N, CA, C and O atoms as a CHARMM CRD file, in Angstrom:
* protein
*
  304
    1    1 UNK  N     21.77600 -12.32600   7.95400 PROA 1      0.00000
    2    1 UNK  CA    20.63600 -13.19300   7.75600 PROA 1      0.00000
    3    1 UNK  C     20.49900 -13.49600   6.27000 PROA 1      0.00000
    4    1 UNK  O     20.54100 -12.59100   5.43700 PROA 1      0.00000
    5    2 UNK  N     20.33800 -14.75200   5.94900 PROA 2      0.00000
    6    2 UNK  CA    20.20500 -15.15100   4.56100 PROA 2      0.00000
    7    2 UNK  C     18.73200 -15.24000   4.18400 PROA 2      0.00000
    8    2 UNK  O     17.92700 -15.80800   4.92200 PROA 2      0.00000
    9    3 UNK  N     18.39100 -14.68100   3.04600 PROA 3      0.00000
   10    3 UNK  CA    17.02200 -14.73100   2.56100 PROA 3      0.00000
   11    3 UNK  C     16.78600 -16.03400   1.81500 PROA 3      0.00000
   12    3 UNK  O     17.68200 -16.57200   1.16400 PROA 3      0.00000
   13    4 UNK  N     15.57300 -16.52200   1.92200 PROA 4      0.00000
   14    4 UNK  CA    15.24400 -17.71000   1.13800 PROA 4      0.00000
   15    4 UNK  C     14.83000 -17.26800  -0.25700 PROA 4      0.00000
   16    4 UNK  O     14.27200 -16.18500  -0.43400 PROA 4      0.00000
   17    5 UNK  N     15.10000 -18.09200  -1.22100 PROA 5      0.00000
   18    5 UNK  CA    14.70800 -17.78700  -2.59000 PROA 5      0.00000
   19    5 UNK  C     13.39000 -18.49000  -2.83600 PROA 5      0.00000
   20    5 UNK  O     13.29900 -19.71600  -2.77400 PROA 5      0.00000
   21    6 UNK  N     12.37700 -17.70200  -3.11300 PROA 6      0.00000
   22    6 UNK  CA    11.03500 -18.23200  -3.30900 PROA 6      0.00000
   23    6 UNK  C     10.80200 -18.43900  -4.79400 PROA 6      0.00000
   24    6 UNK  O     11.04100 -17.53400  -5.59400 PROA 6      0.00000
   25    7 UNK  N     10.34100 -19.61500  -5.16500 PROA 7      0.00000
   26    7 UNK  CA    10.07300 -19.92800  -6.56900 PROA 7      0.00000
   27    7 UNK  C      8.58000 -20.20700  -6.74600 PROA 7      0.00000
   28    7 UNK  O      8.13500 -21.34400  -6.58900 PROA 7      0.00000
   29    8 UNK  N      7.81600 -19.17600  -7.07000 PROA 8      0.00000
   30    8 UNK  CA     6.37200 -19.35600  -7.23500 PROA 8      0.00000
   31    8 UNK  C      6.05300 -20.19800  -8.46500 PROA 8      0.00000
   32    8 UNK  O      6.85400 -20.30200  -9.39400 PROA 8      0.00000
   33    9 UNK  N      4.86900 -20.79200  -8.44800 PROA 9      0.00000
   34    9 UNK  CA     4.43600 -21.60700  -9.58300 PROA 9      0.00000
   35    9 UNK  C      3.57600 -20.82100 -10.56100 PROA 9      0.00000
   36    9 UNK  O      3.43300 -21.20800 -11.72100 PROA 9      0.00000
   37   10 UNK  N      2.99500 -19.69900 -10.08600 PROA 10     0.00000
   38   10 UNK  CA     2.15700 -18.86400 -10.95200 PROA 10     0.00000
   39   10 UNK  C      2.46800 -17.39200 -10.68800 PROA 10     0.00000
   40   10 UNK  O      3.05000 -17.03700  -9.66300 PROA 10     0.00000
   41   11 UNK  N      2.06900 -16.55200 -11.63000 PROA 11     0.00000
   42   11 UNK  CA     2.25600 -15.10900 -11.45100 PROA 11     0.00000
   43   11 UNK  C      1.41400 -14.62100 -10.27800 PROA 11     0.00000
   44   11 UNK  O      1.86800 -13.79900  -9.48200 PROA 11     0.00000
   45   12 UNK  N      0.20000 -15.12200 -10.17300 PROA 12     0.00000
   46   12 UNK  CA    -0.68400 -14.73600  -9.06800 PROA 12     0.00000
   47   12 UNK  C     -0.04100 -15.09000  -7.72200 PROA 12     0.00000
   48   12 UNK  O     -0.11300 -14.30600  -6.77500 PROA 12     0.00000
   49   13 UNK  N      0.57700 -16.25200  -7.63900 PROA 13     0.00000
   50   13 UNK  CA     1.24500 -16.68100  -6.41500 PROA 13     0.00000
   51   13 UNK  C      2.45000 -15.78200  -6.10400 PROA 13     0.00000
   52   13 UNK  O      2.70000 -15.46400  -4.94200 PROA 13     0.00000
   53   14 UNK  N      3.18500 -15.37900  -7.12300 PROA 14     0.00000
   54   14 UNK  CA     4.34600 -14.49700  -6.93500 PROA 14     0.00000
   55   14 UNK  C      3.90700 -13.15100  -6.36800 PROA 14     0.00000
   56   14 UNK  O      4.54600 -12.61500  -5.46300 PROA 14     0.00000
   57   15 UNK  N      2.82900 -12.61300  -6.89700 PROA 15     0.00000
   58   15 UNK  CA     2.31500 -11.32300  -6.42900 PROA 15     0.00000
   59   15 UNK  C      1.80300 -11.43800  -4.99700 PROA 15     0.00000
   60   15 UNK  O      2.06100 -10.56300  -4.17100 PROA 15     0.00000
   61   16 UNK  N      1.08200 -12.50900  -4.70400 PROA 16     0.00000
   62   16 UNK  CA     0.55000 -12.71400  -3.34700 PROA 16     0.00000
   63   16 UNK  C      1.68900 -12.86100  -2.33400 PROA 16     0.00000
   64   16 UNK  O      1.60100 -12.33300  -1.22500 PROA 16     0.00000
   65   17 UNK  N      2.74400 -13.56600  -2.70200 PROA 17     0.00000
   66   17 UNK  CA     3.89000 -13.74900  -1.79700 PROA 17     0.00000
   67   17 UNK  C      4.57100 -12.41500  -1.51400 PROA 17     0.00000
   68   17 UNK  O      4.94600 -12.13500  -0.37500 PROA 17     0.00000
   69   18 UNK  N      4.73500 -11.58500  -2.55800 PROA 18     0.00000
   70   18 UNK  CA     5.34400 -10.27000  -2.35600 PROA 18     0.00000
   71   18 UNK  C      4.47200  -9.41500  -1.44500 PROA 18     0.00000
   72   18 UNK  O      4.98200  -8.74900  -0.54400 PROA 18     0.00000
   73   19 UNK  N      3.18000  -9.42900  -1.67100 PROA 19     0.00000
   74   19 UNK  CA     2.26800  -8.64300  -0.84200 PROA 19     0.00000
   75   19 UNK  C      2.35800  -9.07700   0.62600 PROA 19     0.00000
   76   19 UNK  O      2.43500  -8.23300   1.51800 PROA 19     0.00000
   77   20 UNK  N      2.34700 -10.38000   0.87400 PROA 20     0.00000
   78   20 UNK  CA     2.45200 -10.90000   2.23500 PROA 20     0.00000
   79   20 UNK  C      3.77500 -10.49000   2.87600 PROA 20     0.00000
   80   20 UNK  O      3.80700 -10.06800   4.03200 PROA 20     0.00000
   81   21 UNK  N      4.85700 -10.61500   2.12400 PROA 21     0.00000
   82   21 UNK  CA     6.17000 -10.24700   2.63700 PROA 21     0.00000
   83   21 UNK  C      6.22600  -8.76300   3.00300 PROA 21     0.00000
   84   21 UNK  O      6.67700  -8.40500   4.09100 PROA 21     0.00000
   85   22 UNK  N      5.76800  -7.90500   2.09500 PROA 22     0.00000
   86   22 UNK  CA     5.83100  -6.46800   2.35800 PROA 22     0.00000
   87   22 UNK  C      4.97400  -6.07400   3.55000 PROA 22     0.00000
   88   22 UNK  O      5.37400  -5.22600   4.34700 PROA 22     0.00000
   89   23 UNK  N      3.79900  -6.68000   3.68100 PROA 23     0.00000
   90   23 UNK  CA     2.93000  -6.36300   4.81500 PROA 23     0.00000
   91   23 UNK  C      3.57900  -6.74000   6.13800 PROA 23     0.00000
   92   23 UNK  O      3.41500  -6.03400   7.13300 PROA 23     0.00000
   93   24 UNK  N      4.30400  -7.83500   6.15800 PROA 24     0.00000
   94   24 UNK  CA     4.90300  -8.26200   7.41800 PROA 24     0.00000
   95   24 UNK  C      6.24400  -7.57900   7.69300 PROA 24     0.00000
   96   24 UNK  O      6.62700  -7.43700   8.85400 PROA 24     0.00000
   97   25 UNK  N      6.95200  -7.16300   6.67200 PROA 25     0.00000
   98   25 UNK  CA     8.29900  -6.62400   6.85400 PROA 25     0.00000
   99   25 UNK  C      8.35900  -5.10100   6.94000 PROA 25     0.00000
  100   25 UNK  O      9.15000  -4.56000   7.71400 PROA 25     0.00000
  101   26 UNK  N      7.55400  -4.41700   6.17500 PROA 26     0.00000
  102   26 UNK  CA     7.71600  -2.96400   6.05600 PROA 26     0.00000
  103   26 UNK  C      7.36600  -2.19000   7.31700 PROA 26     0.00000
  104   26 UNK  O      8.04300  -1.21500   7.64100 PROA 26     0.00000
  105   27 UNK  N      6.33800  -2.59400   8.02800 PROA 27     0.00000
  106   27 UNK  CA     5.90200  -1.80500   9.18400 PROA 27     0.00000
  107   27 UNK  C      7.03700  -1.64000  10.18900 PROA 27     0.00000
  108   27 UNK  O      7.24100  -0.55200  10.72900 PROA 27     0.00000
  109   28 UNK  N      7.77700  -2.72200  10.43900 PROA 28     0.00000
  110   28 UNK  CA     8.84700  -2.64000  11.43100 PROA 28     0.00000
  111   28 UNK  C     10.06000  -1.85900  10.92400 PROA 28     0.00000
  112   28 UNK  O     10.95500  -1.53700  11.70600 PROA 28     0.00000
  113   29 UNK  N     10.10000  -1.55200   9.63000 PROA 29     0.00000
  114   29 UNK  CA    11.17000  -0.70500   9.10500 PROA 29     0.00000
  115   29 UNK  C     10.86700   0.77700   9.37600 PROA 29     0.00000
  116   29 UNK  O     11.75000   1.62600   9.25100 PROA 29     0.00000
  117   30 UNK  N      9.63800   1.07800   9.74000 PROA 30     0.00000
  118   30 UNK  CA     9.24500   2.44000  10.07700 PROA 30     0.00000
  119   30 UNK  C      9.24100   2.67900  11.57600 PROA 30     0.00000
  120   30 UNK  O      9.54900   3.77500  12.04400 PROA 30     0.00000
  121   31 UNK  N      8.89100   1.65200  12.31500 PROA 31     0.00000
  122   31 UNK  CA     8.59600   1.84200  13.72500 PROA 31     0.00000
  123   31 UNK  C      9.08600   0.63900  14.53300 PROA 31     0.00000
  124   31 UNK  O      8.99600  -0.49900  14.07200 PROA 31     0.00000
  125   32 UNK  N      9.60300   0.89100  15.73500 PROA 32     0.00000
  126   32 UNK  CA    10.00600  -0.20800  16.61800 PROA 32     0.00000
  127   32 UNK  C      8.76800  -1.01800  16.98300 PROA 32     0.00000
  128   32 UNK  O      7.65900  -0.48800  17.04500 PROA 32     0.00000
  129   33 UNK  N      8.97400  -2.31100  17.22100 PROA 33     0.00000
  130   33 UNK  CA     7.86000  -3.18300  17.57800 PROA 33     0.00000
  131   33 UNK  C      7.96500  -3.61200  19.03700 PROA 33     0.00000
  132   33 UNK  O      9.05400  -3.85500  19.55800 PROA 33     0.00000
  133   34 UNK  N      6.82100  -3.69600  19.67200 PROA 34     0.00000
  134   34 UNK  CA     6.77400  -4.18100  21.04600 PROA 34     0.00000
  135   34 UNK  C      6.13900  -5.57000  21.01100 PROA 34     0.00000
  136   34 UNK  O      4.97500  -5.73000  20.64400 PROA 34     0.00000
  137   35 UNK  N      6.93700  -6.57400  21.40400 PROA 35     0.00000
  138   35 UNK  CA     6.46800  -7.95300  21.39700 PROA 35     0.00000
  139   35 UNK  C      6.68800  -8.54000  22.78900 PROA 35     0.00000
  140   35 UNK  O      7.80900  -8.56900  23.29700 PROA 35     0.00000
  141   36 UNK  N      5.61300  -8.99800  23.38300 PROA 36     0.00000
  142   36 UNK  CA     5.66100  -9.57600  24.74100 PROA 36     0.00000
  143   36 UNK  C      6.38500  -8.65800  25.72100 PROA 36     0.00000
  144   36 UNK  O      7.19700  -9.11200  26.52600 PROA 36     0.00000
  145   37 UNK  N      6.08900  -7.38400  25.64600 PROA 37     0.00000
  146   37 UNK  CA     6.63900  -6.41200  26.58200 PROA 37     0.00000
  147   37 UNK  C      8.04000  -5.90900  26.25500 PROA 37     0.00000
  148   37 UNK  O      8.53200  -4.99200  26.91200 PROA 37     0.00000
  149   38 UNK  N      8.68500  -6.48900  25.25600 PROA 38     0.00000
  150   38 UNK  CA    10.02900  -6.05000  24.86800 PROA 38     0.00000
  151   38 UNK  C      9.96800  -5.25900  23.56800 PROA 38     0.00000
  152   38 UNK  O      9.18100  -5.56200  22.67100 PROA 38     0.00000
  153   39 UNK  N     10.81600  -4.23700  23.48700 PROA 39     0.00000
  154   39 UNK  CA    10.86200  -3.42400  22.27400 PROA 39     0.00000
  155   39 UNK  C     11.98000  -3.94800  21.37800 PROA 39     0.00000
  156   39 UNK  O     13.12900  -4.08300  21.79800 PROA 39     0.00000
  157   40 UNK  N     11.61200  -4.23600  20.14100 PROA 40     0.00000
  158   40 UNK  CA    12.56800  -4.71300  19.15500 PROA 40     0.00000
  159   40 UNK  C     12.84500  -3.60300  18.15500 PROA 40     0.00000
  160   40 UNK  O     11.92600  -3.04100  17.55800 PROA 40     0.00000
  161   41 UNK  N     14.12500  -3.29800  17.98100 PROA 41     0.00000
  162   41 UNK  CA    14.53700  -2.25600  17.03900 PROA 41     0.00000
  163   41 UNK  C     15.31400  -2.90200  15.90900 PROA 41     0.00000
  164   41 UNK  O     16.18000  -3.74600  16.13900 PROA 41     0.00000
  165   42 UNK  N     15.00300  -2.50400  14.70200 PROA 42     0.00000
  166   42 UNK  CA    15.71500  -3.02400  13.53700 PROA 42     0.00000
  167   42 UNK  C     16.92300  -2.15000  13.23800 PROA 42     0.00000
  168   42 UNK  O     16.88700  -0.93200  13.41100 PROA 42     0.00000
  169   43 UNK  N     17.97900  -2.78600  12.79000 PROA 43     0.00000
  170   43 UNK  CA    19.17100  -2.04600  12.37100 PROA 43     0.00000
  171   43 UNK  C     19.00600  -1.48100  10.96600 PROA 43     0.00000
  172   43 UNK  O     19.72300  -0.56000  10.57600 PROA 43     0.00000
  173   44 UNK  N     18.07100  -2.02700  10.21400 PROA 44     0.00000
  174   44 UNK  CA    17.90100  -1.62300   8.81100 PROA 44     0.00000
  175   44 UNK  C     16.63500  -0.79100   8.58000 PROA 44     0.00000
  176   44 UNK  O     15.94900  -0.95900   7.57200 PROA 44     0.00000
  177   45 UNK  N     16.33700   0.10200   9.52000 PROA 45     0.00000
  178   45 UNK  CA    15.16800   0.97800   9.36700 PROA 45     0.00000
  179   45 UNK  C     15.36700   1.93400   8.19200 PROA 45     0.00000
  180   45 UNK  O     16.49000   2.21100   7.77100 PROA 45     0.00000
  181   46 UNK  N     14.25300   2.42300   7.68400 PROA 46     0.00000
  182   46 UNK  CA    14.31900   3.45900   6.65100 PROA 46     0.00000
  183   46 UNK  C     14.77000   4.76300   7.29700 PROA 46     0.00000
  184   46 UNK  O     14.20900   5.18800   8.30700 PROA 46     0.00000
  185   47 UNK  N     15.77000   5.38700   6.72200 PROA 47     0.00000
  186   47 UNK  CA    16.22600   6.68200   7.21700 PROA 47     0.00000
  187   47 UNK  C     15.51700   7.83100   6.51200 PROA 47     0.00000
  188   47 UNK  O     15.42400   8.93900   7.04100 PROA 47     0.00000
  189   48 UNK  N     15.02000   7.55100   5.31400 PROA 48     0.00000
  190   48 UNK  CA    14.36000   8.58700   4.52000 PROA 48     0.00000
  191   48 UNK  C     13.53600   7.93400   3.41100 PROA 48     0.00000
  192   48 UNK  O     13.51700   6.71100   3.27400 PROA 48     0.00000
  193   49 UNK  N     12.87400   8.74800   2.64200 PROA 49     0.00000
  194   49 UNK  CA    12.01800   8.25900   1.56200 PROA 49     0.00000
  195   49 UNK  C     12.83300   7.51500   0.50600 PROA 49     0.00000
  196   49 UNK  O     12.37100   6.52100  -0.05400 PROA 49     0.00000
  197   50 UNK  N     14.03100   7.99300   0.24100 PROA 50     0.00000
  198   50 UNK  CA    14.88500   7.35800  -0.76500 PROA 50     0.00000
  199   50 UNK  C     15.20500   5.90600  -0.38500 PROA 50     0.00000
  200   50 UNK  O     15.20600   5.02900  -1.24900 PROA 50     0.00000
  201   51 UNK  N     15.47500   5.64900   0.89100 PROA 51     0.00000
  202   51 UNK  CA    15.72900   4.28200   1.35500 PROA 51     0.00000
  203   51 UNK  C     14.51100   3.38700   1.12000 PROA 51     0.00000
  204   51 UNK  O     14.65000   2.24300   0.68600 PROA 51     0.00000
  205   52 UNK  N     13.33000   3.90600   1.40500 PROA 52     0.00000
  206   52 UNK  CA    12.11100   3.13800   1.21300 PROA 52     0.00000
  207   52 UNK  C     11.89500   2.83200  -0.26600 PROA 52     0.00000
  208   52 UNK  O     11.52100   1.71200  -0.61500 PROA 52     0.00000
  209   53 UNK  N     12.12100   3.79800  -1.12500 PROA 53     0.00000
  210   53 UNK  CA    11.93500   3.59800  -2.56300 PROA 53     0.00000
  211   53 UNK  C     12.92600   2.55700  -3.08800 PROA 53     0.00000
  212   53 UNK  O     12.55600   1.71500  -3.90700 PROA 53     0.00000
  213   54 UNK  N     14.17900   2.60300  -2.62900 PROA 54     0.00000
  214   54 UNK  CA    15.17100   1.59700  -3.02800 PROA 54     0.00000
  215   54 UNK  C     14.74100   0.20000  -2.58600 PROA 54     0.00000
  216   54 UNK  O     14.87300  -0.76900  -3.33300 PROA 54     0.00000
  217   55 UNK  N     14.23200   0.11400  -1.37600 PROA 55     0.00000
  218   55 UNK  CA    13.75700  -1.15700  -0.82500 PROA 55     0.00000
  219   55 UNK  C     12.63000  -1.72900  -1.69700 PROA 55     0.00000
  220   55 UNK  O     12.65600  -2.90100  -2.07200 PROA 55     0.00000
  221   56 UNK  N     11.65200  -0.89100  -2.01000 PROA 56     0.00000
  222   56 UNK  CA    10.52800  -1.34200  -2.83800 PROA 56     0.00000
  223   56 UNK  C     10.99100  -1.71200  -4.24500 PROA 56     0.00000
  224   56 UNK  O     10.56000  -2.72800  -4.79000 PROA 56     0.00000
  225   57 UNK  N     11.85400  -0.90400  -4.83100 PROA 57     0.00000
  226   57 UNK  CA    12.35800  -1.19500  -6.16700 PROA 57     0.00000
  227   57 UNK  C     13.06300  -2.54000  -6.19000 PROA 57     0.00000
  228   57 UNK  O     12.86500  -3.33200  -7.11100 PROA 57     0.00000
  229   58 UNK  N     13.87800  -2.79900  -5.19100 PROA 58     0.00000
  230   58 UNK  CA    14.58700  -4.06900  -5.11300 PROA 58     0.00000
  231   58 UNK  C     13.61300  -5.24800  -5.08600 PROA 58     0.00000
  232   58 UNK  O     13.81400  -6.23700  -5.79100 PROA 58     0.00000
  233   59 UNK  N     12.56300  -5.14400  -4.27500 PROA 59     0.00000
  234   59 UNK  CA    11.61400  -6.25000  -4.17200 PROA 59     0.00000
  235   59 UNK  C     10.74400  -6.38700  -5.41600 PROA 59     0.00000
  236   59 UNK  O     10.36800  -7.50200  -5.77700 PROA 59     0.00000
  237   60 UNK  N     10.41900  -5.29400  -6.07200 PROA 60     0.00000
  238   60 UNK  CA     9.66400  -5.40400  -7.32100 PROA 60     0.00000
  239   60 UNK  C     10.55100  -5.91400  -8.45100 PROA 60     0.00000
  240   60 UNK  O     10.05100  -6.55500  -9.37600 PROA 60     0.00000
  241   61 UNK  N     11.85400  -5.64600  -8.40000 PROA 61     0.00000
  242   61 UNK  CA    12.78300  -6.23600  -9.37700 PROA 61     0.00000
  243   61 UNK  C     12.80800  -7.75900  -9.22700 PROA 61     0.00000
  244   61 UNK  O     12.85200  -8.48700 -10.21900 PROA 61     0.00000
  245   62 UNK  N     12.78000  -8.23100  -7.98000 PROA 62     0.00000
  246   62 UNK  CA    12.71500  -9.67500  -7.73100 PROA 62     0.00000
  247   62 UNK  C     11.43400 -10.24500  -8.33300 PROA 62     0.00000
  248   62 UNK  O     11.46500 -11.28800  -8.98600 PROA 62     0.00000
  249   63 UNK  N     10.31300  -9.56900  -8.11700 PROA 63     0.00000
  250   63 UNK  CA     9.03000 -10.01700  -8.67200 PROA 63     0.00000
  251   63 UNK  C      9.09400 -10.06400 -10.19900 PROA 63     0.00000
  252   63 UNK  O      8.62300 -11.02400 -10.80900 PROA 63     0.00000
  253   64 UNK  N      9.67000  -9.03900 -10.81500 PROA 64     0.00000
  254   64 UNK  CA     9.78700  -9.02700 -12.28000 PROA 64     0.00000
  255   64 UNK  C     10.58600 -10.23400 -12.78200 PROA 64     0.00000
  256   64 UNK  O     10.22000 -10.85700 -13.77900 PROA 64     0.00000
  257   65 UNK  N     11.67400 -10.55600 -12.08700 PROA 65     0.00000
  258   65 UNK  CA    12.49400 -11.71300 -12.47100 PROA 65     0.00000
  259   65 UNK  C     11.70600 -13.00800 -12.32600 PROA 65     0.00000
  260   65 UNK  O     11.80600 -13.89700 -13.17100 PROA 65     0.00000
  261   66 UNK  N     10.92100 -13.11400 -11.25200 PROA 66     0.00000
  262   66 UNK  CA    10.10200 -14.31600 -11.05700 PROA 66     0.00000
  263   66 UNK  C      9.08900 -14.45500 -12.18500 PROA 66     0.00000
  264   66 UNK  O      8.89800 -15.54700 -12.72000 PROA 66     0.00000
  265   67 UNK  N      8.44000 -13.35200 -12.54700 PROA 67     0.00000
  266   67 UNK  CA     7.43600 -13.39100 -13.61500 PROA 67     0.00000
  267   67 UNK  C      8.10200 -13.72200 -14.94600 PROA 67     0.00000
  268   67 UNK  O      7.56700 -14.51100 -15.72500 PROA 67     0.00000
  269   68 UNK  N      9.25600 -13.13200 -15.21200 PROA 68     0.00000
  270   68 UNK  CA     9.98200 -13.41800 -16.45200 PROA 68     0.00000
  271   68 UNK  C     10.33300 -14.90500 -16.52500 PROA 68     0.00000
  272   68 UNK  O     10.18600 -15.53000 -17.57600 PROA 68     0.00000
  273   69 UNK  N     10.79900 -15.47100 -15.40500 PROA 69     0.00000
  274   69 UNK  CA    11.15300 -16.89100 -15.35900 PROA 69     0.00000
  275   69 UNK  C      9.90600 -17.75300 -15.57900 PROA 69     0.00000
  276   69 UNK  O      9.96200 -18.76000 -16.28600 PROA 69     0.00000
  277   70 UNK  N      8.78000 -17.35700 -14.97100 PROA 70     0.00000
  278   70 UNK  CA     7.53400 -18.11400 -15.15500 PROA 70     0.00000
  279   70 UNK  C      7.07000 -18.06500 -16.60800 PROA 70     0.00000
  280   70 UNK  O      6.65800 -19.08400 -17.16300 PROA 70     0.00000
  281   71 UNK  N      7.13600 -16.90600 -17.21400 PROA 71     0.00000
  282   71 UNK  CA     6.71500 -16.78700 -18.61000 PROA 71     0.00000
  283   71 UNK  C      7.59900 -17.62600 -19.51400 PROA 71     0.00000
  284   71 UNK  O      7.11000 -18.25900 -20.44900 PROA 71     0.00000
  285   72 UNK  N      8.91000 -17.63400 -19.24100 PROA 72     0.00000
  286   72 UNK  CA     9.83200 -18.41000 -20.03600 PROA 72     0.00000
  287   72 UNK  C      9.53800 -19.90800 -19.86600 PROA 72     0.00000
  288   72 UNK  O      9.60200 -20.67200 -20.82900 PROA 72     0.00000
  289   73 UNK  N      9.21800 -20.31800 -18.63500 PROA 73     0.00000
  290   73 UNK  CA     8.90700 -21.71600 -18.34900 PROA 73     0.00000
  291   73 UNK  C      7.65300 -22.16000 -19.10500 PROA 73     0.00000
  292   73 UNK  O      7.60300 -23.27600 -19.62100 PROA 73     0.00000
  293   74 UNK  N      6.64900 -21.29700 -19.17300 PROA 74     0.00000
  294   74 UNK  CA     5.38900 -21.65900 -19.82300 PROA 74     0.00000
  295   74 UNK  C      5.45100 -21.60100 -21.34400 PROA 74     0.00000
  296   74 UNK  O      4.58200 -22.15600 -22.01500 PROA 74     0.00000
  297   75 UNK  N      6.45700 -20.94300 -21.89500 PROA 75     0.00000
  298   75 UNK  CA     6.54600 -20.83800 -23.35300 PROA 75     0.00000
  299   75 UNK  C      7.46600 -21.88600 -23.95900 PROA 75     0.00000
  300   75 UNK  O      7.64700 -21.91600 -25.17700 PROA 75     0.00000
  301   76 UNK  N      8.05000 -22.74500 -23.13500 PROA 76     0.00000
  302   76 UNK  CA     8.93300 -23.80100 -23.65100 PROA 76     0.00000
  303   76 UNK  C      8.15400 -24.81200 -24.44400 PROA 76     0.00000
  304   76 UNK  O      8.72900 -25.77300 -24.95500 PROA 76     0.00000
């Protein structure tokens, strides 16, 4: 699955997008989901705390890059 690259216009928007993404994505990495009577299992579940920390670090690194790009854009 290919991820879309999100290009926020403000730092506030970048943070809100990350928060929305994490709220919708993380829960199913801990627990199987039941949707319309069917159980959906993810192949990329967290196996341990280290996996979860790597996942969060990766997404916060993306946020840092977005903020850095926004700051650079506004200082031109």
